[in-house]
C-alpha positions in Angstrom: 96.6 -165.4 99.7 93.7 -164.6 97.4 91.5 -167.3 99.1 92.4 -165.8 102.5 91.3 -162.3 101.4 88.0 -163.7 100.0 87.3 -165.5 103.3 88.0 -162.3 105.2 85.7 -160.3 103.0 82.9 -162.8 103.4 83.4 -162.8 107.2 83.3 -159.0 107.3 80.1 -158.9 105.2 78.5 -161.4 107.6 79.4 -159.2 110.6 78.2 -156.1 108.8 74.9 -157.8 108.0 74.5 -158.7 111.7 74.9 -155.1 112.8 71.6 -153.3 113.6 70.6 -150.6 111.1 69.1 -147.4 112.5 66.2 -145.7 110.8 66.0 -142.0 109.9 63.8 -141.3 112.9 66.1 -143.1 115.3 69.2 -141.2 114.1 67.3 -137.9 114.2 66.2 -138.6 117.7 69.7 -139.4 118.8 71.1 -136.2 117.4 68.2 -134.2 119.0 68.9 -135.7 122.4 72.7 -135.0 122.1 71.9 -131.4 121.0 69.5 -130.9 123.8 72.0 -132.1 126.3 74.8 -129.8 125.0 72.5 -126.8 125.2 71.6 -127.7 128.7 75.3 -127.8 129.7 75.8 -124.4 128.1 72.9 -123.0 130.2 74.4 -124.6 133.4 77.9 -123.3 132.8 76.6 -119.8 132.1 74.6 -119.8 135.4 77.7 -121.0 137.3 79.9 -118.4 135.6 77.4 -115.8 136.7 77.0 -116.9 140.3 80.6 -118.0 141.3 82.2 -114.5 140.9 79.6 -113.2 143.3 81.0 -115.4 146.0 84.5 -114.2 145.3 83.5 -110.6 146.2 83.7 -111.6 149.9 87.3 -112.9 149.5 90.1 -110.6 150.9 91.9 -110.1 147.5 88.7 -108.6 146.1 88.5 -106.1 149.0 92.0 -105.0 148.2 91.2 -104.6 144.5 88.1 -102.4 145.3 90.4 -100.2 147.5 92.8 -99.8 144.6 89.9 -98.8 142.3 88.9 -96.1 144.8 92.5 -94.9 145.1 92.9 -94.3 141.3 89.4 -92.8 141.1 87.6 -95.4 138.9 85.4 -97.3 141.4 82.2 -95.5 140.4 82.8 -96.1 136.7 83.6 -99.8 137.2 80.6 -100.2 139.5 78.3 -98.7 136.7 80.0 -101.0 134.2 79.5 -104.0 136.5 75.7 -103.3 136.7 75.6 -103.2 132.9 77.6 -106.4 132.6 75.4 -108.2 135.1 72.2 -107.0 133.2 73.5 -108.2 129.9 74.8 -111.5 131.4 71.3 -112.2 132.8 69.9 -111.5 129.3 72.2 -114.0 127.8 71.4 -116.6 130.5 67.7 -116.1 129.6 68.6 -116.5 125.9 70.4 -119.8 126.7 67.3 -120.9 128.6 65.1 -120.0 125.7 67.4 -121.9 123.3 67.3 -124.9 125.6 63.5 -124.9 125.7 63.3 -124.5 121.9 65.7 -127.3 121.2 64.1 -129.6 123.8 61.1 -130.0 121.5 61.5 -132.8 119.1 61.3 -131.3 115.6 62.1 -132.0 112.0 65.7 -131.9 110.8 65.5 -128.4 109.2 64.0 -126.8 112.2 66.5 -128.4 114.5 69.3 -127.2 112.3 68.0 -123.6 112.6 67.8 -123.9 116.4 71.4 -125.2 116.5 72.6 -122.2 114.4 70.7 -119.8 116.7 72.3 -121.4 119.8 75.8 -121.2 118.3 75.3 -117.5 117.4 74.1 -116.7 120.9 77.1 -118.4 122.5 79.5 -116.6 120.2 77.9 -113.3 120.9 78.1 -114.0 124.7 81.8 -114.9 124.5 82.6 -111.8 122.4 80.7 -109.6 124.9 82.5 -111.1 127.9 86.0 -110.7 126.5 85.1 -107.1 125.3 84.0 -106.1 128.8 87.3 -107.2 130.3 89.1 -104.9 127.8 86.7 -102.1 128.6 87.4 -102.4 132.3 91.1 -102.3 131.6 90.7 -99.2 129.4 88.7 -97.5 132.2 91.6 -98.2 134.7 94.2 -97.0 132.2 92.3 -93.7 131.7 91.9 -93.4 135.5 95.6 -93.7 136.1 96.4 -91.4 133.2 94.1 -88.6 134.4 95.0 -89.0 138.1 97.0 -85.9 138.9 98.1 -87.1 142.3 99.0 -90.6 141.4 101.6 -90.9 144.2 98.9 -90.0 146.8 96.7 -92.9 145.5 99.0 -95.4 147.3 99.7 -94.0 150.7 100.9 -97.4 152.1 103.8 -97.2 149.6 104.5 -93.6 150.1 108.2 -94.1 151.2 109.1 -96.1 148.2 107.2 -93.9 145.8 109.1 -90.8 146.9 112.0 -91.9 144.8 109.9 -92.3 141.7 108.6 -89.4 139.6 104.8 -89.2 139.2 105.2 -89.6 135.4 107.4 -92.7 135.7 105.0 -94.2 138.2 102.0 -93.4 135.9 103.7 -95.1 132.9 104.7 -98.1 135.0 101.2 -98.6 136.4 99.7 -98.2 132.9 102.1 -100.9 131.6 101.3 -103.3 134.4 97.5 -102.8 134.0 97.7 -103.1 130.2 99.8 -106.3 130.2 97.7 -107.8 133.0 94.5 -106.9 131.0 95.9 -108.6 127.8 97.0 -111.7 129.8 93.6 -111.9 131.5 91.7 -111.6 128.2 93.8 -114.3 126.6 93.4 -116.5 129.7 89.6 -116.1 129.7 89.6 -116.7 126.0 91.2 -120.0 126.6 88.7 -120.8 129.4 85.8 -119.9 127.2 87.2 -122.1 124.5 87.3 -125.0 126.9 83.9 -124.3 128.3 81.9 -123.3 125.3 84.2 -123.9 122.3 84.2 -127.7 122.7 80.4 -127.8 123.2 80.0 -125.7 120.1 82.1 -128.1 118.1 79.8 -130.9 119.1 76.8 -128.9 118.1 78.5 -128.2 114.8 79.0 -131.9 114.3 75.3 -132.5 115.1 74.4 -129.9 112.5 76.5 -131.6 109.8 74.8 -135.0 110.6 71.4 -133.4 110.4 72.3 -131.7 107.1 73.1 -135.1 105.7 69.8 -136.5 106.9 67.8 -133.5 105.6 69.3 -133.3 102.2 
């Protein structure tokens, strides 16, 4: 048994010796290329995330949603918020582009580590902002429903059914529906962002750890 183990050890040592060894520069270049590719995908995803919802505006459900916003009196506030969100989203896309251009330049390990940290912070701030804006939109709608004195008149197409419900009960029901929908939407988008950005950030973190081992 001992002789068999010794033979296996010698065989493994031979195989290990035959494997190509990578230099510091080669390993660093591989990590740099992987990091650059990850940041490029972050930029692409952010651009798609910004442009695709614009196409959905022309879909019938979005038209119905805009009509509901007008009926509860929050369309102007949500429109103003949308302009703010688009402006900030464009700013973040520009930041992702800047991070991509920075990380596309081959640099030493310490500088590359700093760029990875900056990229991860930018992505985290973007995700926090996006999820926060969903909740702000929900809060605006809740306030609109709460302050609407003629809540039953806001839905004329449902007038017959609403005659049997008191305005206060209707108001509470709408606020509950909007609140629960807002929470579910925020959680859903949080999951989507984790799949889109979280997994990429994990890979960047792995690259950072590898660079740290090379640098120190």
